[in-house]
C-alpha positions as CSV (number, residue, x, y, z in Angstrom):
1,M,-5.4,-9.0,5.4
2,P,-4.1,-11.5,1.9
3,C,-7.5,-10.6,-0.4
4,E,-9.0,-7.2,-0.5
5,C,-12.2,-8.2,-2.7
6,Q,-15.3,-6.5,-2.1
7,V,-17.7,-9.9,-1.5
8,G,-20.9,-7.8,-1.8
9,L,-20.4,-5.4,-4.4
10,S,-18.4,-8.0,-6.7
11,S,-22.3,-10.2,-6.1
12,L,-24.2,-7.4,-6.3
13,F,-22.8,-6.2,-10.2
14,L,-22.3,-9.3,-11.9
15,G,-25.5,-10.9,-10.6
16,I,-27.0,-7.6,-12.2
17,V,-25.1,-8.5,-15.7
18,I,-26.5,-11.9,-15.1
19,I,-29.8,-11.5,-15.0
20,L,-29.2,-8.8,-17.8
21,A,-27.7,-11.3,-20.2
22,A,-30.2,-14.0,-19.4
23,G,-33.0,-11.5,-20.3
24,V,-30.9,-10.6,-24.0
25,F,-31.1,-14.6,-24.0
26,T,-34.8,-14.9,-23.2
27,F,-35.6,-12.6,-25.7
28,F,-34.9,-14.8,-28.4
29,P,-37.2,-17.6,-27.9
30,A,-40.2,-14.7,-26.9
31,F,-40.3,-12.5,-30.3
32,L,-38.3,-13.6,-32.5
33,D,-39.9,-17.3,-32.5
34,M,-36.2,-18.3,-32.3
35,F,-34.4,-21.3,-30.0
36,N,-37.9,-22.5,-28.8
37,N,-36.1,-25.8,-27.2
38,P,-37.3,-26.4,-24.0
39,M,-33.7,-26.8,-22.5
40,Y,-32.6,-23.3,-23.5
41,I,-35.9,-21.5,-21.6
42,S,-35.6,-23.8,-19.1
43,L,-31.5,-22.2,-18.9
44,C,-32.6,-18.7,-19.9
45,W,-34.6,-19.5,-16.5
46,F,-31.6,-21.0,-14.1
47,W,-29.9,-17.8,-15.4
48,F,-31.8,-15.1,-14.3
49,T,-32.7,-17.2,-11.1
50,L,-28.9,-17.2,-10.4
51,G,-28.3,-13.3,-11.2
52,C,-31.8,-13.2,-8.6
53,A,-29.8,-14.8,-5.5
54,M,-26.3,-13.0,-6.4
55,T,-27.8,-9.9,-6.6
56,L,-30.5,-10.6,-3.5
57,F,-27.4,-12.3,-1.4
58,G,-25.1,-9.1,-2.2
59,S,-27.6,-6.6,-1.1
60,L,-27.7,-8.1,1.8
61,W,-23.7,-8.9,2.6
62,E,-23.8,-4.9,1.8
63,C,-26.2,-3.9,4.0
64,L,-25.6,-6.5,6.9
65,G,-22.1,-5.2,7.1
66,C,-20.1,-8.4,6.8
67,Q,-17.3,-6.8,4.6
68,K,-14.5,-7.3,6.8
69,G,-11.9,-4.3,7.4
70,G,-8.9,-4.1,4.7
71,R,-6.8,-1.5,3.5
72,W,-9.3,0.9,2.3
73,H,-12.0,-0.7,4.3
74,N,-12.9,2.3,7.1
75,A,-10.1,4.9,5.5
76,K,-11.7,7.5,8.0
77,A,-10.6,5.7,11.0
78,R,-7.0,5.6,9.9
79,E,-6.7,9.3,9.6
80,D,-5.4,10.0,13.0
81,E,-2.6,8.0,12.5
82,E,0.3,10.0,12.5
83,A,2.2,10.8,9.5
84,P,5.9,9.1,8.3
85,T,8.9,10.3,9.1
86,P,9.5,12.1,6.3
87,Y,13.3,11.5,4.3
88,I,15.9,14.2,5.1
89,M,18.3,14.8,2.6
90,I,22.3,14.8,3.3
91,A,24.5,17.2,1.4
92,A,27.4,15.3,0.2
């Protein structure tokens, strides 16, 4: 498998970060009465909605088990494999 990315976890955590960032940027027009431009507020809502969608997608991806098995996935099942043959030093 060439890509070892974790789609569900990445979407979940990145969605939470985007939600928090949208909340920080919404703080200015809501409490400090700065940046009261309607376009700015619409963009804050857009980023908040995108973060919620990514968080929902990531949590569903993880809960439904859609992640393909990769190098690190399901390591317990590969414990039954025999160990590789160790190298033998040859005395010169």
